[in-house]
Steps between C-alpha positions, in 0.01 A plus 500: 500500500391838646126442454429123488161425351295186406146646462566641151648165372212290655253748352635437146505122553187440703245497212676184365402321829141464382604215275572303818128448521510267213784291665312490828178402325673199346723415802288220646455328178875529426587356848250211431664423170845486653366258766319279245804475265733440795277207599440370140838533352812369662706664235337844577558437881863417440569799291324734745692349793824530308438869428395571856839375620673773301667770725313771311164355627613559860366168629145600418240307293344614177183557698682744735633693199154511342361646825736797501313707227169450690657648810682784320220763476388462863870536610546815295180640652616421859859635429365824359260548788799449740718730293232773510455466878871557548547761232477864606194659328723784368712248316547554129395133458177521692262589223650239254500233772143571576399477145690178465318359789170602342587328171638187682187478712291513188707204355452310815128558479516390130673170603251433774213575268644253245526233774130560606378487136680171446365348819149616410523342159619170651205511752260564209644196319450287814133610517461441131613136545278456814198612299582238231624744258143577385517877571760706321618720801873502427547837354781745607244769553308285747601525862400281793364741767377251767388145533337309780199334653168684486143423599242538232152576637205373302244767431189292579587311816811678620691176519872529474717312255878495524681618188865575419529844327781619268482890464 
C-alpha cells in the first residue's frame, strides 16, 4: 500500500500476450463461422440466444465477447502510455512500467503482423483463383507487394499494351 506498482506485474505477464496474435489471426474466420451456423442451424441460434440472455453475459452477444481479446492488447498499450505520462519519472515503478510498455507494444506489433500475413495469404488465394489456379503462388513465404494496371511498351514499334501486374 505504501508503494503501489503495476509495471513489475505487467512485465511478468506481458510475454504471454503474444499468443493473442493467433487469436486475432483467426478472429474473422471464427466470426464468420458463428454467423454461418446461426443462419444454418435454428438449434444453434436458439442455444446461443438462450446463453446470451444469462445475466453473466451482461446483455452482450457472443460476437461482442469474442471481440474483447482483440481489443485487449491495444487497451493495455494505451493505458500504460497514459500511466507513464502521469507517473513521476522518479517513481519506483517507472522502469518496470516502461519495460512493460515495450513488451506490450511488441505483442501489439506481433498481432498486427499476424493480421497482415493472414490478409496477404487471402489475397494470394484470390489471385490464384483469378489466374485459373494454373500457377502455384499460394505459399506462406510469398508476399503480394503491389498490383495494378501497367502499360507494356513493345520494343519494335513502341506501341503500348495494357496489362495487369501482380508483384
